[in-house]
C-alpha positions in Angstrom: 6.2 202.7 133.4 4.9 203.2 136.9 6.7 205.5 139.3 7.8 202.6 141.5 9.1 200.5 138.6 11.0 203.6 137.4 12.6 204.0 140.9 13.6 200.4 141.0 15.2 200.6 137.6 17.1 203.7 138.6 18.2 202.0 141.8 19.6 199.0 139.8 21.4 201.4 137.3 22.9 203.5 140.1 24.2 200.3 141.8 25.7 199.2 138.6 27.4 202.6 138.3 28.7 202.5 141.9 30.1 199.0 141.1 31.7 200.2 137.9 33.3 203.2 139.7 34.6 201.1 142.5 35.9 198.5 140.0 37.8 201.2 138.1 39.3 202.5 141.4 40.4 198.9 142.3 42.0 198.4 138.9 44.0 201.6 139.0 45.3 200.4 142.4 46.3 197.1 141.0 47.9 198.6 138.0 49.9 200.9 140.4 51.0 198.1 142.6 51.5 195.2 140.0 51.3 196.8 136.5 54.0 197.1 134.0 55.6 200.4 133.5 53.1 201.8 131.0 50.1 200.6 133.1 51.4 201.9 136.2 52.3 205.3 134.7 48.7 205.7 133.2 47.2 204.8 136.5 49.2 207.3 138.2 48.4 209.9 135.8 44.7 209.2 136.0 44.8 209.4 139.8 46.7 212.7 139.9 44.4 214.2 137.2 42.2 216.9 138.8 39.4 216.5 136.2 35.9 215.8 137.4 34.5 214.4 134.2 32.8 211.1 134.1 34.8 208.2 135.3 37.8 210.5 136.2 39.4 209.6 139.5 37.5 212.3 141.4 34.2 211.2 139.7 34.7 207.5 140.8 35.7 208.5 144.4 32.6 210.6 144.7 30.4 207.8 143.3 31.6 205.6 146.2 31.3 208.5 148.7 35.0 209.1 149.2 37.1 212.3 149.2 39.5 212.1 146.2 42.3 213.9 148.1 42.1 211.7 151.0 42.2 208.6 148.8 45.2 210.2 147.0 47.1 210.6 150.4 46.3 207.0 151.3 47.7 205.8 148.0 50.8 208.0 148.4 51.4 206.3 151.7 51.0 203.0 149.9 47.8 202.1 151.8 44.8 200.5 150.1 41.8 202.0 151.7 39.9 199.5 153.8 36.6 200.8 152.6 37.5 200.0 149.1 38.4 196.5 149.8 35.2 195.9 151.9 32.6 198.1 150.2 29.3 196.3 149.5 29.1 198.3 146.2 32.3 197.1 144.9 32.5 193.5 143.5 35.8 191.6 143.4 37.8 192.6 140.4 39.8 189.9 138.6 43.3 191.0 137.8 45.1 190.2 134.5 
């Protein structure tokens, strides 16, 4: 594979990861706002978890270039961050 082709492939893969991370964040917000008791509780635990492992809340925030603590504060104030709604890296997520 040529170097240019490799870069294009990595770029596509990274875009996919950004979209997935954004979609996971959006789904957690939906679950907090509209989910049943269990879904809401699991989403809240996920958001409050300080872990930085793959696809943790912190990891997903960092993938879309956001500070996890700032996003937590916004969520605590019941504000959906505008950047999350309008991000070009985040495609619309269908809810249940």
